[in-house]
C-alpha positions in Angstrom: -9.0 8.7 -11.9 -8.5 5.2 -13.4 -10.9 2.3 -12.6 -9.1 -0.8 -11.3 -10.5 -4.4 -11.2 -7.7 -5.2 -8.8 -9.3 -2.7 -6.3 -12.9 -3.5 -7.4 -12.5 -7.2 -6.3 -11.9 -6.5 -2.6 -14.5 -3.7 -2.7 -17.1 -6.2 -4.1 -16.2 -8.7 -1.5 -16.6 -6.1 1.2 -20.1 -5.2 -0.2 -21.0 -8.9 -0.2 -20.0 -9.3 3.4 -22.1 -6.2 4.4 -25.1 -7.2 2.3 -25.1 -10.7 3.8 -24.9 -9.5 7.3 -21.5 -11.2 7.9 -20.1 -7.8 9.0 -21.8 -4.5 9.9 -21.8 -1.7 7.4 -18.5 0.2 7.8 -14.9 0.6 7.0 -13.4 -2.0 9.3 -10.4 -3.7 7.7 -10.1 -1.4 4.7 -6.3 -1.1 5.3 -6.1 -4.9 4.8 -7.7 -4.5 1.4 -4.7 -2.6 0.1 -6.4 0.8 -0.3 -6.0 4.2 1.2 -9.6 5.4 1.4 -12.9 3.7 1.5 -16.4 5.0 1.2 -19.5 2.8 1.9 -23.2 3.3 1.6 -26.4 1.3 1.4 -29.7 2.3 -0.2 -31.3 2.7 -3.5 -29.2 5.5 -5.0 -28.3 6.1 -8.6 -24.6 6.3 -9.2 -24.9 10.1 -9.6 -26.9 10.5 -6.4 -24.4 8.5 -4.4 -21.4 10.4 -5.7 -23.3 13.7 -5.0 -24.1 12.4 -1.5 -20.4 11.7 -0.8 -19.3 15.0 -2.4 -21.7 17.0 -0.3 -20.4 15.4 2.9 -17.6 17.7 4.3 -15.2 14.9 5.1 -15.9 12.5 2.2 -16.0 15.3 -0.3 -12.5 16.5 0.6 -11.1 12.9 0.4 -12.7 12.2 -3.0 -11.2 15.4 -4.4 -7.7 14.6 -3.2 -5.4 14.3 -6.2 -3.3 11.8 -4.3 -5.9 9.1 -5.1 -5.6 8.1 -8.7 -7.3 4.7 -8.8 -10.8 3.6 -7.9 -12.6 0.3 -7.5 -16.3 -0.1 -6.9 -18.2 -3.1 -5.5 -22.0 -3.5 -5.2 -24.0 -6.4 -3.6 -27.7 -6.6 -2.7 -29.0 -8.0 0.6 -31.7 -10.7 0.6 -34.2 -7.8 1.0 -32.8 -6.2 -2.2 -31.0 -3.3 -0.6 -27.7 -2.4 -2.4 -24.5 -2.1 -0.4 -21.8 -0.1 -2.2 -18.1 0.1 -1.5 -15.8 2.6 -3.3 -12.1 2.1 -2.6 -9.4 4.5 -3.6 -5.6 4.1 -4.0 
């Protein structure tokens, strides 16, 4: 899997929108961000904890392990209360 700033930019913007309350936490509009899969979360997770959380989820884990996705971009933003909102986009 290769990291992509091209994908990370829209992921970061989505995290900012969720953290600011502009939009609810979720996947709405991910297809407009030019990606094929999107995972979102909020909370104080380490990167390892968050990936493990997604891998342990039956639906998310299958998607992450799909070899069709070769590129990833990650965006993080904190709410006014300090809660991180994380978006991981795959292509």
